[in-house]
N, C-alpha and C positions, 0 to 999 in steps of 0.2 A: 504493500500500500504506500509506503514511504517513497519507494522508487518511482511509482506511478505518479505520485503527487509532484515529485521533482521534475519528471519529464513534462508534465503539464505546465509547470511554471516556466521551464526552459522554452517550451514552445511559445508561450505567451510573450516571453521576452524577445524571442526571435521575430515576432511580428511587429516590434516597436518601430522598425523603419517604415513599415506600411502605415502605421498610425501617424507617424510624424509627417509623412508625405501627404496623407489625406486630412491631417489636422483633426483626428479623432482619437479616442482613447483606445488602448490596446485591445480591450474586450470588444469594443465596437468594430475595430479592425478585423478581429476574428469573425464576427458576424458578417461583415462585408465580404471577406474572403470566401466564406462558405456559400453565401447566396450568389456571389458572382460565379463560383465554381458550378453550382447547380444550374444557373441560367446558361452558362457557356456549354455545359453538357447537353442541356435541352436543345440549344441552338444547333449543335453538331448532330444530335440525334435526329432532329427534323430533316437536316440535309441528307443524312445517310438513308433514312427510311424512304424519302422521296426518290432517291436514286435506286435503291435496291428493290423496293416494292413495285416500281413502275408507276406510271401516271394513274392507271385505273386502280391498282392495288392500294396506292397511297390515298386516293380519294375515298375508297371504302374504309381504310384504316381511320381516316379523320372522322368519318361519320360514326364509326364504332367508338372511337376514343372520346368523342363528345359526351358519351354517357358517363365516362369516368370524370370528366370535368364538371358535369352536372352534379353528381354526388359529392364531388370535392367542394363545390360551392355551398351545398347544404351543410357539409361537415365543418367548413370554415366558420360559417355563421353561428351554428348552434353548439359546437363543441370547442373548437380551437380559439376563436377570438375572445369569447367570455373567459376561457381559462387563462389566456395571456394577460388579461386585465386583472382578474380576481386573484390568481395564484400568488403573484409577488407581494400582494398587500397583506397576506395572512400571516399570523404568528406560526411558529414552528409546529406547535401541537395541532392547530387548526388545519395546517397544510396536509398533515397526514390523513385526516378525515376527508378533506376536500378531494385530494388526488385519488383516494380509494373510490370515492363516489364517481369521479370523472372516468376512471378506468371502467367502472360498471357501465356508465352511459356510452362510453366509446365502444365497448364490446357490443352492447345492444344496438347501437347505431349501425355498426358494420353488419350485424346479422340481418337487420331490417333492410339495409341497402342491398345486400346480396339477394334477399327474398324478392324485393321489388324488381331487381334486375331480371331475375328468372321469370317472374310473372309477366312483366312487360315484354320480355323477349318472346315468351310463348304466345302472347297476344299478337305481336308483330308477325310472328311466323305464320299465324292463321290468316291475318288480314293481308299481309304482303309476303307470300311464300317465295316470290321471285328474288327477294333480297338475300335469302339464305342465312338468316340470323342464327339458326340452330348450330351451325358449325363454329360460331364465335361465342356462343352463350356461356359455356363452361369456363374457358380461359378469361373471358371478360368479367364474369362474376368473381372469380378468384383474384383477378388483378384489382378490381375495385376494393375488395376486402383488405388486401395487404397494402395497397396504395394508401388507403385511409389510415391503416394501422401505423405504417412507417411514418407518415406525415404527422400523426398525433405524437409519436414518440420523439421525433426530432423537435417538435414544438415544446414538448415537456422538458426536454434537455435545455432548450433555450430559456424557458421560464425559470428554471433552477440554476441557470448560469453554468451549465456543464458544457461549455462551448467546444472543448476538445472532443467530447463524446459526440457532439453534433457533427463535427468535421469527419470523424471516423465513420459514423453512421451514414452520412451522405456519400462519403467516398465508396463505401461498400455498395450502397444502393445505386448511385448514378454512375460511378466509375465502372463497376462491373457490368451495368446495363449497356453502357457505350461500347465496352470491349466485346460483349457477346453479339450485339447487333452488327458491329464491324466484322467480327469473325465469321458469323453465319452468312452475312451479306457477301463477303468475298468468296465464300464457298458456294454461292448461288443457291443456298438452302433456306433463305429467309422468306417467310410469308406472314400473313396477318396473324394467324393463330400462334405461330412461334413467337412473333413479336409480343403478343399479349402474355404468353407464358414467360418470356424473358422479363417483362415488367413485373409480373407476379412473383417470380422466383427471386429476383434481386431484391424486391421489397421484403420478401419473406426472410432472406438471409440477413438483411439489416435489422429486421424485427427480432429475429432469434438472438442475434448478437446483443441488441439492446435489452431484450427481455432477461437475458442472463445477468446483465448489469443491474437491472431493476429488482431482481429477486431479493436482494439485501435491503431494499427500501421498504419492503412489506406493503407495497401498494396494491397487491393482489388479494388482500384480505377483504372479504365481503362486508360492505358497510351496512348500517342500520337502514330500515325502510324509511324512517323519518328523515334521515340525512339525504337519502336518494330523492325524496320528494322535494325537500327544501332547496337543495342545490339544483335539481332539475328545473324547478320553477324559476330560480334566478337566471339560469342559462336561457330559458325560453324568453323571459322578459327582456333580457339583454340582447338576445340574438334575433328576435323576430323582425326588427327593422333592417338589420344586416341581411337577414334572409331575403326580405323583399328587395333590397338593393342588389344582392347577388343574382337573384332571379331576373330582375330587370336587365342587369348587365348581360346575363346569359342569353336572354331573349333578343337583346339588341345585337349580339355578335353571332351566336351559334345558329340562330334561326335562318340567317342568310345562307349559311353553309348547307343546312338541311333542305331548304327550299331550292337551292341550286342543284342539289343532287336529285330532288324529286322532279323538278321541271326540266332541267337540262340533262345532266348525266353525272355519274360518279367521276368520269374523266374530267369534267369541268371543275369538280371539287378538288381533284388531285392537282390540276393546274393552278388553281387559286392558292392552295396550301403551299405548293412547292415554290411559287413565286414570292409568297409572303416570307418564306424562310430566308430568301436572299437579302432581305432588309431586317432580319431578325435580331441583328446586333443592337438595334435600337432598344430592344427589351432589356438588355443588360444595362444600358445607360439609364433607362427609366427606373430600373430597380435600384441603382446607385442613388438616384435622386430621392426615391422613396425612403431610403435608409438614412439620408443625411439632411435633406431640406426641411421636413416637418419639424424636427427638434430644434433646428437653428431658427426657423421662422417663429416658433413658439417663444424662444429666448429673446429674439428681437422684439416681438410684440410686448412681452412682459416687461422688458427693460426700457423700451423707447416709445411704445405706443403704435397706433394704427398707421400714422404717416410713414414711420420707419419700416413697418411691415410692407406697406405698399411699394416703397422703393426697393426693398429686398426682393420681393416677388417680381417686380419689373426687371431687376437685374438678372434674376434666374430665367425669366422669359427670354431676354435678349441673348444671354450667353448660351442657355440650354437649347433655344431654338436654332441658334447658329450651329451648335455641335450636332444636333439632330440632323440638320440639313447636310452637314459634311459627311455624316455616317451614311445617309441614304443616297447621296449624290453619286457615290462610287458605283454601286450596281445599276443606277439609272443610266449612266453613260455606257452606251453600247451593251444594253441589257442582254441581247442575244448571245454575246460573247460569254458573259458570266453564266448564262443558262447552259450553254454547251460545255463550259469548263467544269461546272459543278455536277451537272446531271447527264451529260452526254447528249445524244441526239433525240432522245425520246420526248423531250419537252420543247423541242424547237418550234418556233412560231408563237409561243406564249410569252415571250419576253416583254411585250407591251403591258402585261398585267403588273409588272414590277413598278411601272410608273404610277399606276393607280395606288399600289400599296405605299409608295413613297409619299403621295399626297395624304393617304389615310394616316400614316404614322406621324407625319408632320403636324396635321391637325390634332392628333391624339396627344402629342407632346404638350400642347397649350392647354389641355385639360388639367395638367399637373399643377401649375402655379395656382390656379383658381381653386382647385380641389384642396391643395395644401392650406391655402388661406382660409377656406371654409372650415377645415378641420381645426385650425388654430382658434378660430372664432366660435368653435363649438356649435356649428350649424351643419351637421351631417345630414339633416333632413333634406337640405337643398341638394346634396349630392344624390340622394335617392331619387328626387324628382328629375334630376338631369338624366340619370340612367333610364328612368321611366319614359321620359320624352324620347330617348334613343330607341327604346323598345317599341314605342308607338309608331315611330317612323319606320322601323324595321318591319313591323306587322303590316302596315298599310301600303308601303312603297315597294317592298321586295318583289312581291308577286307580279304586279303590273310591269315593273321595270325589267324583270327577267323575260317576260313574254314580249316586251317591246324591243329590247336590245340584247337579249341573250346574256352572255358572260359580262359584257360591258355594262349592262343594266345592273347585274349583281354587284359589280365593283362600285358603280355609282350609288347604289343603295347603301353599301357599307360606308362610303364617304359622307353621305347625307346623315347617317346615324351619328357619325363623329361630329358633324357640324351642329346637329340638334343638341347633343350633349354639351358642346362648347358654348352654344348660345345661352342655355339655361344656367350653366356654371358662371359665365361671365356676368349675366344679369343679376344672379343671386349674390355673387361676391360684392359687386359694387353697391347693391342695395344694403347688404348687411354692414359693409365697412363704412358706409356713410351715415348709418344710424348712430 
């Protein structure tokens, strides 16, 4: 135990150069390193899957994987986000009871999610047998259960400041996943079912490793029924608005993907997803902003007031917008060259979609300063209404635009969703900040 503690301290010290460079504390640097690693692996995974699965296979994969994202949104709202707020504020003794209850709710949530996936899958198999959902149902269900479990454990480690454990857990989960996808892809053995099994198995490996570490914390002791109800009620009261926000966000983004598949083809979905990957580095930059800007904005507001906050967010908008443009402009220049370089010839002719995604992500960047400002001013309700506006645009505009202009219409709908969200965020922030 002593040697393990020393190793952890040494590792944290070695990250000091990162923290000095980023002007954040060593522990914050560890968080930034971990989340950047996860985002980078997800970016590379998207590129590899698009290349190895082919345009039609990748489109089918995106439709199937959207189910994982759906349950992940529910999980984040009802289990993870309340835990990350409540957990650190509790006393040592109260934490023991709290985490035992959360482990119970986490387990129950995973079981219910798996059952809902199976039931919905069987219904889809009856209604739309041509989709062939049955061959994906078992690996998809297992992937959902262990995806949610591993994500819960890494967040638990975050809350309890076991940051080295987070890094190890994520390295097992995402590093092994990237290696296996690359390995089987090179051997021309990768398909959608195997991809889902890889996601499930790597999440299981990380879960087992973390579970062995958690045995000594005694979080697996069954809690009292009263504690289950009390803490469950708190999580519901806390998470119900987050749930609405996440569902509105999902409707505003994933609905376009599913309607494209239904009205056009899974090939169109594959083309959209593969071209989005080429500007996916913006997501890593956006994540860095999410980790740094809100806390600094809060500090500026508390120390210097609303005018200083406005100036700070204006500075972030100018600098961040410029950096976002620089990130996306590279694949925009001669996009067909990048398509051939990354994917080969199978996606030729779809490079024009990259330009649409460039516009999409550039608009999406400007959501961030206003969203951060509303968070600092404790007006998250306005953020929900912004995503609700986006989902309304998605529901009302996607179908006619797809019929009118095909894949171009789908990309136009995606950009209109971003514009609607930005319009509501902008109006809400200026209204709140002027009061």
